[in-house]
C-alpha positions as CSV (number, residue, x, y, z in Angstrom):
1,M,-17.0,49.9,-18.2
2,S,-15.6,46.7,-16.8
3,T,-13.3,44.3,-18.6
4,K,-12.7,40.6,-18.0
5,P,-9.3,40.0,-16.3
6,V,-6.6,38.5,-18.6
7,P,-5.8,35.0,-17.4
8,R,-2.4,34.8,-15.8
9,R,0.2,32.9,-17.9
10,R,1.7,29.9,-16.2
11,G,5.4,29.6,-15.8
12,V,7.3,26.5,-17.1
13,T,7.5,24.9,-13.6
14,E,3.8,25.5,-12.9
15,T,2.8,24.2,-16.3
16,T,4.9,21.1,-15.8
17,A,3.4,20.4,-12.4
18,A,-0.2,20.9,-13.8
19,I,0.5,18.3,-16.6
20,E,2.0,15.8,-14.2
21,R,-0.8,16.3,-11.7
22,S,-3.5,15.9,-14.4
23,A,-1.9,12.8,-15.8
24,I,-1.6,11.1,-12.4
25,D,-5.2,12.1,-11.5
26,L,-6.6,10.6,-14.7
27,V,-4.6,7.4,-14.5
28,T,-5.6,6.9,-10.9
29,E,-9.2,7.4,-11.7
30,H,-9.5,5.7,-15.1
31,G,-6.5,3.4,-15.4
32,Y,-3.4,3.7,-17.6
33,D,-4.9,2.3,-20.8
34,Q,-7.9,4.6,-20.8
35,V,-5.9,7.9,-20.5
36,T,-4.8,9.8,-23.6
37,V,-2.7,12.8,-24.2
38,D,-5.8,14.7,-25.2
39,M,-7.4,13.9,-21.9
40,I,-4.4,15.1,-20.0
41,C,-4.3,18.4,-22.1
42,H,-8.0,19.0,-21.4
43,A,-7.6,18.4,-17.7
44,A,-4.5,20.6,-17.5
45,G,-6.0,23.4,-19.7
46,I,-3.2,23.3,-22.2
47,S,-2.8,22.6,-25.9
48,Q,-1.1,19.5,-27.3
49,R,1.7,21.7,-28.5
50,T,2.4,22.8,-24.9
51,F,2.2,19.2,-23.7
52,F,4.9,18.1,-26.2
53,N,7.0,21.1,-25.3
54,H,7.2,19.6,-21.8
55,F,7.0,15.9,-22.3
56,K,7.7,13.5,-25.2
57,T,5.1,10.9,-24.2
58,K,2.2,10.2,-21.8
59,D,4.6,7.9,-19.9
60,A,7.1,10.8,-19.4
61,A,4.3,12.9,-17.9
62,L,3.4,10.2,-15.5
63,I,6.9,9.2,-14.4
64,G,8.3,12.7,-14.4
65,S,11.6,14.1,-15.6
66,D,13.6,13.2,-12.5
67,E,16.0,10.7,-14.1
68,P,18.6,9.0,-12.0
69,V,22.3,9.7,-12.5
70,I,25.6,8.5,-10.9
71,D,27.2,10.7,-8.4
72,E,30.8,10.5,-9.7
73,R,32.4,11.8,-6.6
74,A,30.5,9.4,-4.4
75,A,31.5,6.6,-6.8
76,R,35.2,7.3,-6.5
77,E,34.9,7.2,-2.7
78,Y,32.8,4.1,-2.7
79,I,35.3,2.1,-4.8
80,V,38.0,2.4,-2.1
81,S,35.8,2.4,0.9
82,D,35.2,-0.2,3.6
83,G,31.5,0.6,3.9
84,P,28.4,-1.6,3.2
85,L,28.4,-2.9,-0.4
86,L,24.7,-2.8,-1.4
87,A,23.5,0.0,0.7
88,G,26.5,2.1,-0.3
89,A,25.8,1.4,-4.0
90,A,22.2,2.8,-3.5
91,G,23.8,6.0,-2.3
92,L,25.5,6.4,-5.7
93,V,22.2,6.9,-7.5
94,R,21.3,10.6,-7.4
95,I,18.2,12.6,-8.5
96,E,18.7,16.3,-8.8
97,P,16.4,18.0,-6.2
98,D,15.2,20.5,-8.7
99,R,13.9,17.7,-10.9
100,L,11.6,16.4,-8.2
101,P,8.0,17.7,-7.8
102,A,7.9,20.7,-5.4
103,D,4.5,19.3,-4.2
104,A,5.3,16.3,-1.9
105,S,1.8,14.9,-2.3
106,L,2.4,14.7,-6.1
107,L,5.6,12.7,-5.5
108,V,3.6,10.3,-3.2
109,R,0.8,9.8,-5.7
110,R,3.3,9.3,-8.6
111,I,5.2,6.6,-6.8
112,E,1.9,4.9,-5.8
113,A,0.7,5.0,-9.5
114,I,4.0,3.6,-10.8
115,S,4.1,0.8,-8.2
116,Q,0.6,-0.3,-9.0
117,N,0.9,-0.3,-12.8
118,P,3.2,-2.9,-14.5
119,I,3.7,-0.7,-17.6
120,L,4.8,2.4,-15.6
121,L,6.9,0.2,-13.3
122,A,8.7,-1.2,-16.4
123,R,9.3,2.3,-17.7
124,Q,10.7,3.4,-14.4
125,M,13.0,0.5,-14.2
126,E,14.2,1.3,-17.8
127,R,15.6,4.5,-16.3
128,L,17.8,2.5,-13.9
129,T,18.8,0.3,-16.8
130,A,20.2,3.3,-18.5
131,I,22.8,3.6,-15.8
132,E,23.0,-0.2,-15.0
133,D,26.2,-0.8,-17.0
134,E,28.0,2.0,-15.2
135,L,26.8,0.8,-11.8
136,R,28.0,-2.7,-12.7
137,Q,31.4,-1.4,-13.5
138,I,31.6,0.5,-10.3
139,L,30.5,-2.5,-8.3
140,E,33.1,-4.7,-10.0
141,L,35.9,-2.2,-9.2
142,R,34.8,-2.1,-5.5
143,L,34.7,-5.9,-5.4
144,R,38.1,-6.1,-6.9
145,H,39.5,-3.6,-4.5
146,D,38.1,-5.6,-1.6
147,A,39.3,-8.9,-3.0
148,L,42.9,-7.7,-3.6
149,R,43.0,-6.3,-0.1
150,D,41.9,-9.7,1.3
151,G,44.5,-11.6,-0.9
152,A,42.0,-13.3,-3.3
153,D,43.3,-15.8,-5.8
154,E,42.8,-15.9,-9.5
155,D,39.7,-18.1,-9.3
156,E,38.0,-15.7,-6.9
157,L,38.9,-12.7,-9.1
158,A,37.4,-14.4,-12.1
159,E,34.0,-14.6,-10.4
160,L,33.9,-10.8,-9.7
161,P,32.1,-9.7,-12.9
162,E,29.3,-12.2,-12.3
163,Q,29.0,-11.1,-8.7
164,A,28.9,-7.5,-9.8
165,E,26.0,-8.3,-12.2
166,I,24.0,-10.1,-9.5
167,I,24.5,-7.2,-7.1
168,T,23.4,-4.7,-9.8
169,H,20.1,-6.6,-10.2
170,L,19.6,-6.7,-6.4
171,L,20.2,-2.9,-6.4
172,A,17.3,-2.4,-8.8
173,G,14.9,-4.0,-6.3
174,L,16.4,-2.0,-3.5
175,M,15.9,1.2,-5.4
176,R,12.2,0.4,-5.8
177,Y,12.0,-0.2,-2.0
178,I,13.7,3.2,-1.4
179,G,11.2,4.9,-3.7
180,M,8.3,3.4,-1.8
181,S,9.9,4.5,1.5
182,W,10.3,8.0,0.2
183,A,6.6,8.0,-0.7
184,R,5.7,7.0,2.9
185,R,7.9,9.7,4.3
186,A,6.5,12.4,2.1
187,A,3.0,11.3,3.1
188,D,3.9,11.9,6.7
189,G,5.3,15.3,5.8
190,A,9.0,14.4,6.0
191,A,11.5,15.1,3.2
192,P,12.8,12.2,1.1
193,A,16.1,11.1,2.4
194,L,18.4,8.1,2.3
195,D,19.8,7.0,5.7
196,A,22.6,4.7,4.4
197,E,23.6,3.5,7.9
198,R,20.1,2.5,8.8
199,L,19.5,0.9,5.4
200,A,22.8,-1.1,5.7
201,G,21.7,-2.4,9.1
202,K,18.3,-3.6,7.7
203,L,20.0,-5.3,4.7
204,E,22.5,-7.1,7.0
205,R,19.7,-8.5,9.1
206,V,17.8,-9.6,5.9
207,V,20.8,-11.2,4.3
208,R,21.5,-13.2,7.5
209,K,18.0,-14.7,7.2
210,L,18.5,-15.6,3.6
211,G,21.6,-17.8,4.4
């Protein structure tokens, strides 16, 4: 007498990946507005209860759980360093490797989906906004350190908060560029990485052309 095999239960990581993959597939095929949590659950073969155990919203399933944080040790070193200002600040934003998809192709498709959808792009930028104030404070401390070293006067010091705010907004655009670069690297089979020295060189050449 034969019996039907019992379906193997997915682990947490495997279920999370299945939900993310299904969400991205559906949005890529049908568009963001047409996709519902029910559709994602059906495609992933899970219940709504399981979905909400992993993600609070549809957007969270699409964007992922890899939220950026500030590397505090790198921030302390950055404030007193003589390295590049903007490229160095990009290196302060860290995403835990275990929060990134193990499947590189999923990371590529997620970044592509986010970059092509204004709503998802806005949601992703909100994550950077969550650490924006901390970044601005770090940038202001670095600017003050540099200004005092160079003998800045009171008028120059008074401008530093506004300068730090401008650089923080520039950093948001730079982080988007880095995300797209990661997607291209992953598509070519390379691991996502930030080459701060190379990035600084590119930024220096770009800034010269803006003057």
